N, C-alpha and C positions, 0 to 999 in steps of 0.2 A: 828567465822570465816566463811566466805561465800565461798563456793566452786562452781566452774562452773561445768556444766554437763560433760565437757571433763575430769575433774579430778575424777569424781565419777564412770565412767564406763570405763572399759578397751577397747582398740581398738577392732573393730569387727574382723579384719583379716589383714594380711599383704597384701598390695596392690600389684597385680602382676607387674612384671617388664614391661617395654615397650613391646608392642605386636610386635613379630617378623614378618617378611614379609609373612611367611606361614599362620599366623593367621589373619593378617590384612585384608585379603579379606573377612573374616566373619563379620567384624565390619561394622555397618552403616557408610557411609562416613561422616566425619566431619573434617574441616580444622580449627585448633585452631588459634585464633587471638592474643592470649596472653598466660598467665599462668593459664587459667581457668581449664584445665584438672588437673593440679597439685593441685589447690585449691579444686576442687571437690574431688579428692582422699584423701586429708588431712581431709576434712570434713567427708567423708565416714569412714575413719579409726578411727576418734575420735568421731563419732556419733554426729556430729554437724548439726543442721538444715541449710538448704539453701533456699533462695528465688531467683528464677529466674524471672526477670522482663524485658519485652521488648515488642515492638509492634508485631502485627501479622506478621508471616513470617520471623522473624529475626533469627530463628534457635534454639529456646529453646527446642523444642521437639526433634529435630535432635541431639542436644548435649546430652540430657538425654538418648536417645536411644543408642548413641555411648558409653557413660560412663557405662550404664547398661551392654552392651555387653562386654566391656573391663573388667569390674569387675566380670563378670559371674553371674549377678543378673537378675532375671526375671523383666519384665517391663509390667505394666498394665496401660492402658490409660483409662481415663474417660472423656467423652464429657460433659462439664458443660454447663448449660443454666440457664436462669432466674428462671425457675420453679423447679430446682433441690433442693431436700430436703435431710437432713441427713438420713432419713428413706429410701430414694431411694438408698443410698449407703450401709447402714448397714443392712437393712431389717426391717420387721415389722410383727406384728401379724395381720392376716386377718380372717374374719368370712367366713367360707365356709360351706354352708349347715347349720347344727346346731353345727359345731365344730369351734374351734379357732385353726388356724394353722400358723406356722411361714413361712414366705416367705423371702428368702434371697434377699439382695439388688443387 
């Protein structure tokens, strides 16, 4: 029997109810165009991966910032470029003087 990742792991947490007017001022502005917020919340609670795809400037980062704030999660952004390597993100051992030291990414 093959099980999906959603059936193996319990949901992370209960998604907060819609943000009330008092808390909505703290959220980055985002105007939904469909049911993307509900889909994101479903994926979040069931630990499902998401791929956001679109041209530059279409609102992918704004949407993720909005959802991170709504769900009370921290958001870390990484500026990617052609020369970015996995070691740039995770860290690496470097030679410093005569010692080998770990440098965080």
